[in-house]
N, C-alpha and C positions, 0 to 999 in steps of 0.2 A: 504493500500500500504506500502511496505517496503522501501520507500524512506526516506533517513535520515532526521531528523528534521533540521539539519543545511542546507541541500540542499534546503529544502522547504523555510526556512527563507531567504536564499540568493536569491532564485527566486523571492520572494515577494519584497525584498528590491531593486533589481536592474532591472530596465526596459531594461537596455542595456546589459543584461547577454549574454555572448558568450562562447560557447563550455564548456570546463571543468573549468570554473572560480570558481565554488562552490566546496565544499568538496565532496569527493566521498562517495558512500554508500558501497564501497568495504570493506569487513571485513575479518580478519584472514590472514593466509599464504597459498598460493596456493601450491598444491602438483603436479601440472602439470609441467612436465619436457620435454623440447625440446630434440630431434625433435618429440617425441611422437611415435605413431604407425600408421600403415596404416589405422586403424579404427579410431584413435584419433590423428591426426597430431597437433603438438603444435609448435608455433612460438618461435624462440629465441628472446632475447631482441633486438638484432640488426634488426632482421626481423620485429618485431612488430613496430619498429620506422617508418616503411613505411605505417603503418595503423593507422592514427590519424584522428580526425574529420576535422582538417584543410586540410589535404591532400585529403580526400574524397570530401569535398565541393569545392575544387579548381578544381575538375575534372567535365567535362560535361557542362551543360547549353546549349548554342547554338550549340555545337558540341561535339564530343567524344575526346576532347582535354583538356589539362590543361589550364585554363584561366589565362591570364596575370594579370587580376584584379579579383581575386577569390571572391567568395561570402562569406560574413561574416554575419550570421544570427543575427538579432537584434529583441528582443522581445519588440514590441511596447506596451507601457503602455496604458491601457484603462481607468485609473483613471481620473475621471472628464471629460471624452469625452462627448461632446454635439453633438447629431445627431438627424436628423428628422426621422430616420429609426429605430423605436422602435417597437418590436414585443411583444405582450402580450396576455394572455388568455381573457382579458376583455378590449375591445376598450375604449379608453378615460381614463383608469386608469393608473397612473404612466407614462403618456405620450405615451401609446401604440396606434399606428396609424395603425397597421397591425395585423391580426390574424394568419398569417402564415409567416414563414421565406421566402418562395419563393415569396410571394406577395411583401415583402419588398425588396428582391433582384431585382425583376422586376421593381419596382418603382425607386429604386436607379439607375439602369442602364439606365432607360428611361431619366433621367435628367443629367446623367454624363457618357459619354462613354469613357473617358480617363482621365489621370491626377492624381490628388491626391487620397489618400486612402479613401475608403468608409468604415465607421463604421456602423455595424448593431447590435444594442443592443437587446438582447433577455431576457425578464423578466422570472422569475422562472415559470416553468410549463412543461408539456409534449406536444410536437407538433408532430402530425402524418402527414407524407407526405414527398415527395422527395424535396431535395434542390439542384438545379443545378446552377452552376456559369460558364458562357461560356468563351471560349477563347477570348482574346482581351479586356477583362474587365479591368478597373483600378484595382489596388490592393484592395482586400476586406478583412475586418476583421469581423468575426462573433464572438461575445463574450457574454457569459452568465453573467447576472447581479446578480446571486445568491451569497451566501456565499461560495459555493463549486461547483465543477464540477457536482455534483449529482443533483443540483437544477434545471438545465435546460437539458431537454432530447429531442433530435431529433430522431424520430423512424419511421420505415416503415418495413413491412414484405414481401419481394420478394426473390425468388431464381432463379438461372440460368435456371431451368426447367420450369419456368412460361411461359405461352403462351403470344404472343403479345397482345391478347385481354385482358388477365388478367392484363398485364402491363398497358394498356391504362386505364382500369377502376380503377386501384389502384393509379397510379401516377397523372392522370389528370381528376378526376371524375367531377370536377366543373370548368373546363377550366383554371387550373393553368398555362398551357402552351398554348399560343395562337399565331397565326401568327403575326409577328411583335415583339414579345418578343425576347430579345437577346438569351435566352436559349432554344428557341423553336427547334432549329436544333438538340440539344441533345436529346430532347424528340422524335423527328421524327426519328432519327437514330435507336431508339429502337422500337418505336411504329409501324413503317411501315415495319418491317422485314417480309420476306416471309418464314422464317424458322419456325419450330414448336415451338421453345423455344427462349427466349431472350438472353441467354448467361450470363456468370458471370458478366461482366462489367456493364450490364444494371440493375443489381439487387441492385445497391448501393442506400443507403438512402441519403447520401450527395455525390455529384459528382462535382468536380471542374476541369475545364480545364484552369483556369486563372493563370497567373504568380503572385506571391506575396501574395497568399492566407495566411491568418493567422486565426487560430482557437484557442480560449482561453476559459477556465473555463466552459466547457459544456460536455455533454455526447452525443455520436452518437451511435445508435444501429440498428442492423437489427433484427426485432422482430420475425423472424422465430425460432431462438433458438432451444428449445427441442420439438417443435411441430412436428418434423419429426423424422424418424428413424436414424440408424447409417450409412446409405448409403451416396452416393455422393449428397450433397445438398449445393452447393456454394451459399452463401448469404452475400453480401458485406455490411458493415456498411459505410465505407468511402473509396472513390476512388479519387485520385488526379492524374492529368496528367500534370499540369503546373509546371514551375520551381520556385525555391525560396519559397517553402512552409514551414511555421513555425507552429508547433502544440505544444501548451504549456498548461499544466494542463487540459488535455482532457482524457475522458474515451471512448474507442472504444470497444463496446460489441457485440459479435457475436459468431458464432461457426466456420464453414468452410469459409475461405477466408474473415476474418473480415476487414482487411486493405489492399487495393490494391493501392500501391504507384507506379505510372506507368508513361509511356510516350506514349501518343497517339495523333493523329491529330483530326481535326474536323469531319472526316469521321468515327471516332471510329476505326481507324486502327493504328497498331504500327508505330510510327514515328522514323525512323532510322537516321534522319538528326539532331537530338538533343537528349539530355539525361537529364531528369529533376532531380532536387535535392530537398530533404526534410530534415528538422531538427525537430526531435520530442524530447520534453523535459518534464520531471516531469509528466509523463502520465501513464495510465494503458491501456493495450490491452489484451482482453480476447478472447479465442477461443479454437478450438480443432484440426483442420486439416489445415495446410498451411495457418495459419491465419494472417501472414504478408508476402505478396508476391508482385511481380511486377517487371517492367523493369525501374528502376530508381536508382539513388544514394540516400541512406537514412542513416542518422545518428540518432541513438537512444541513448539519453544521460539521465541517471537517469529515466529509464522507467521500469515498472514492466510488464512482460509478464506472464499471468496467464492461464495455460492450464487446461481445465475442462474435466472430464470424464463422464459427465451426459448423453451423447448420446451413450456411449459405443462403440465408433469408433474402428475399428480394429487396427489402428496405428495413434496416435496423433503426431503432429509435429508443431512447431512454424513457422519456416521460409522456404520460397521457392522462393528465388530471381531468377529473369529471366534476369540475367546480360548478355549484349552482349558479344560475345566471344572476341572482340577487346577492351573491357573496363577493365581497371585495378581495378576498384572499383565498388562494389555493395552496400551491407549493412554493416554497422558498428554498433555494440552494445558495449557501454562502460558505466562503473559505473552503471550497471543495475541489476535487479533481475529477475531470471527465477524461477517461482513457479508453483505448481500444487495443485489440491485438493486431498482428501483422496483416491480417486479411483486409484491413481498411487502408493499407498504405498506398494503394493505387487509386483508380478512378471511383470505385464503389465506396463512397463515403457514407458514414452513418449520420442520421439526423439526431439532433438533441431532443426532439419531442414533436408532438402534434396534439391538436385538439381532439377531444373525445367525441363531441357532437352527438349526444344521445340524452334523452329525458330533459330536454330544454337546457342543457348545460352550456356554459360559456367558459371553457378552460382558462385557468389563471395560473401563471408560473413566472417567477423571476429567478434568473441565474445571475449572481453577482459576486464580485471579488473572488473569482475562482479561476482555475487553470484548465485548459483543454488541449489535447494533443491533435496531431494531424489526422486522426481517425475520423474527424467530423467535418461535415460540409460547412466551411466558414462563411460563405456568402449566402447560402440558402439553408440555414440550420433547422428550419421547421418544415415538417411534412404536411401533406394534405390531411384533413380530418379523418380519423379512424373509421367512422361509420358512414358519414355523408359523402366523404371524398371531397368536401369543399376545400378549394385551394387556400393556403395561408394568405392572410392579408393583414399586414401590420399598420398601425396608426402612425402616420408620419404627417406633421403639420405642413400646410401648403407654403407658409412663409415663417420667418423667424418670430414674428409678432403673435402668431396664433398659439394659444395655449390648448394642448390636446387633452381630451377626456380619456384618462387611462382605463376607464370602464365603458367606453363607447361600444354598444352591442353590435355595431356594424363592422367591427374589427376584431381580430384575435387579440387575446391578452397574454401573449407569450413574449417576454422581454429579457434583455440582457443589460448588464451594467458592469463596467470596469473588469472585464475578463481578459485573460492573457493566453495567447497561443504559445505553449511551451516547447513545441516541436515545429520548427519552421517548415513550410510546404516545400516539397522537393520538385 
């Protein structure tokens, strides 16, 4: 990962880290000049002042309004935490009482249905199987006990095109989800569908509808990866629907639709009465098509987005926010790195993102104070909308005196500010 050494050290030393308290990984001087072009709109410094982590995370939550007491993410330290809920590959070794993460979640929620945070410690190893955390749970922290995020892996291989029968045999082959379990409703929502396929949201390896979820020092992957062709194979690694989600030092590995940062109700339907918020810090997200998407506010701070060409998809893209049209904020990327593999060194460049264009959405995203390499299309970084195919159209004023409306519905709301190309074009 190309996260600065100083930012890593700062994250380790401060359990109360908030927003941009640590040094930026931003390097060099940006050549981006406002207002940019219709293909590459660029914010002015005054305009960019409206798009900060604090402003994003003050918006949403219980409603599509700015909260009087906005949310300030706090990274809870897991050093020295004592918990009865320890997961390990060998029961009885190093305190392991559960062989799977879901069994530990079920046990924890059976004895505590509200109140103080639950800590679930996961010993080094690879754990295959779904992990579901239901709505209404007390705050839950899943943390890896290894020396790095690579030491603990949660993995499962499902895609949107899987049948309900395949879903049932994959997710609950040994009764991991039983009547009476708090998360059983999530399993039933997907397992009892009458449609031929389960859909994108049900493909997730880890799915949480709980507020206050925290994930630390682990890897979550969808094992489908390159076992499929370059076609449409949505396969989610992590899906979150709850508010106040904090993800720190986590690797999310997949291809299409790796991270679904979302807002849905217990019926697995879009929830228009609230707007969830997530803060992702010092992490790595890997994928190839729309691999960070969903209907929520999300701030990505010191994150590496790594686009891979191994499936040979027609057009790779990182972001596809599904922002409500009446919401001023969607995704913010700050002090981060956008990288790709050698497959993008020639003409076939990746896109940074595209609009979602479904359910009346008007995607909103700002990438600022970040670095990107030569894997990305510099002059035309935004693709046509994912569902409607509508070409990207940026809001550029006709003259220097015109003040543009950054939320004008006639234009896309995908912006850049003060970003640097770290690998010169060849």
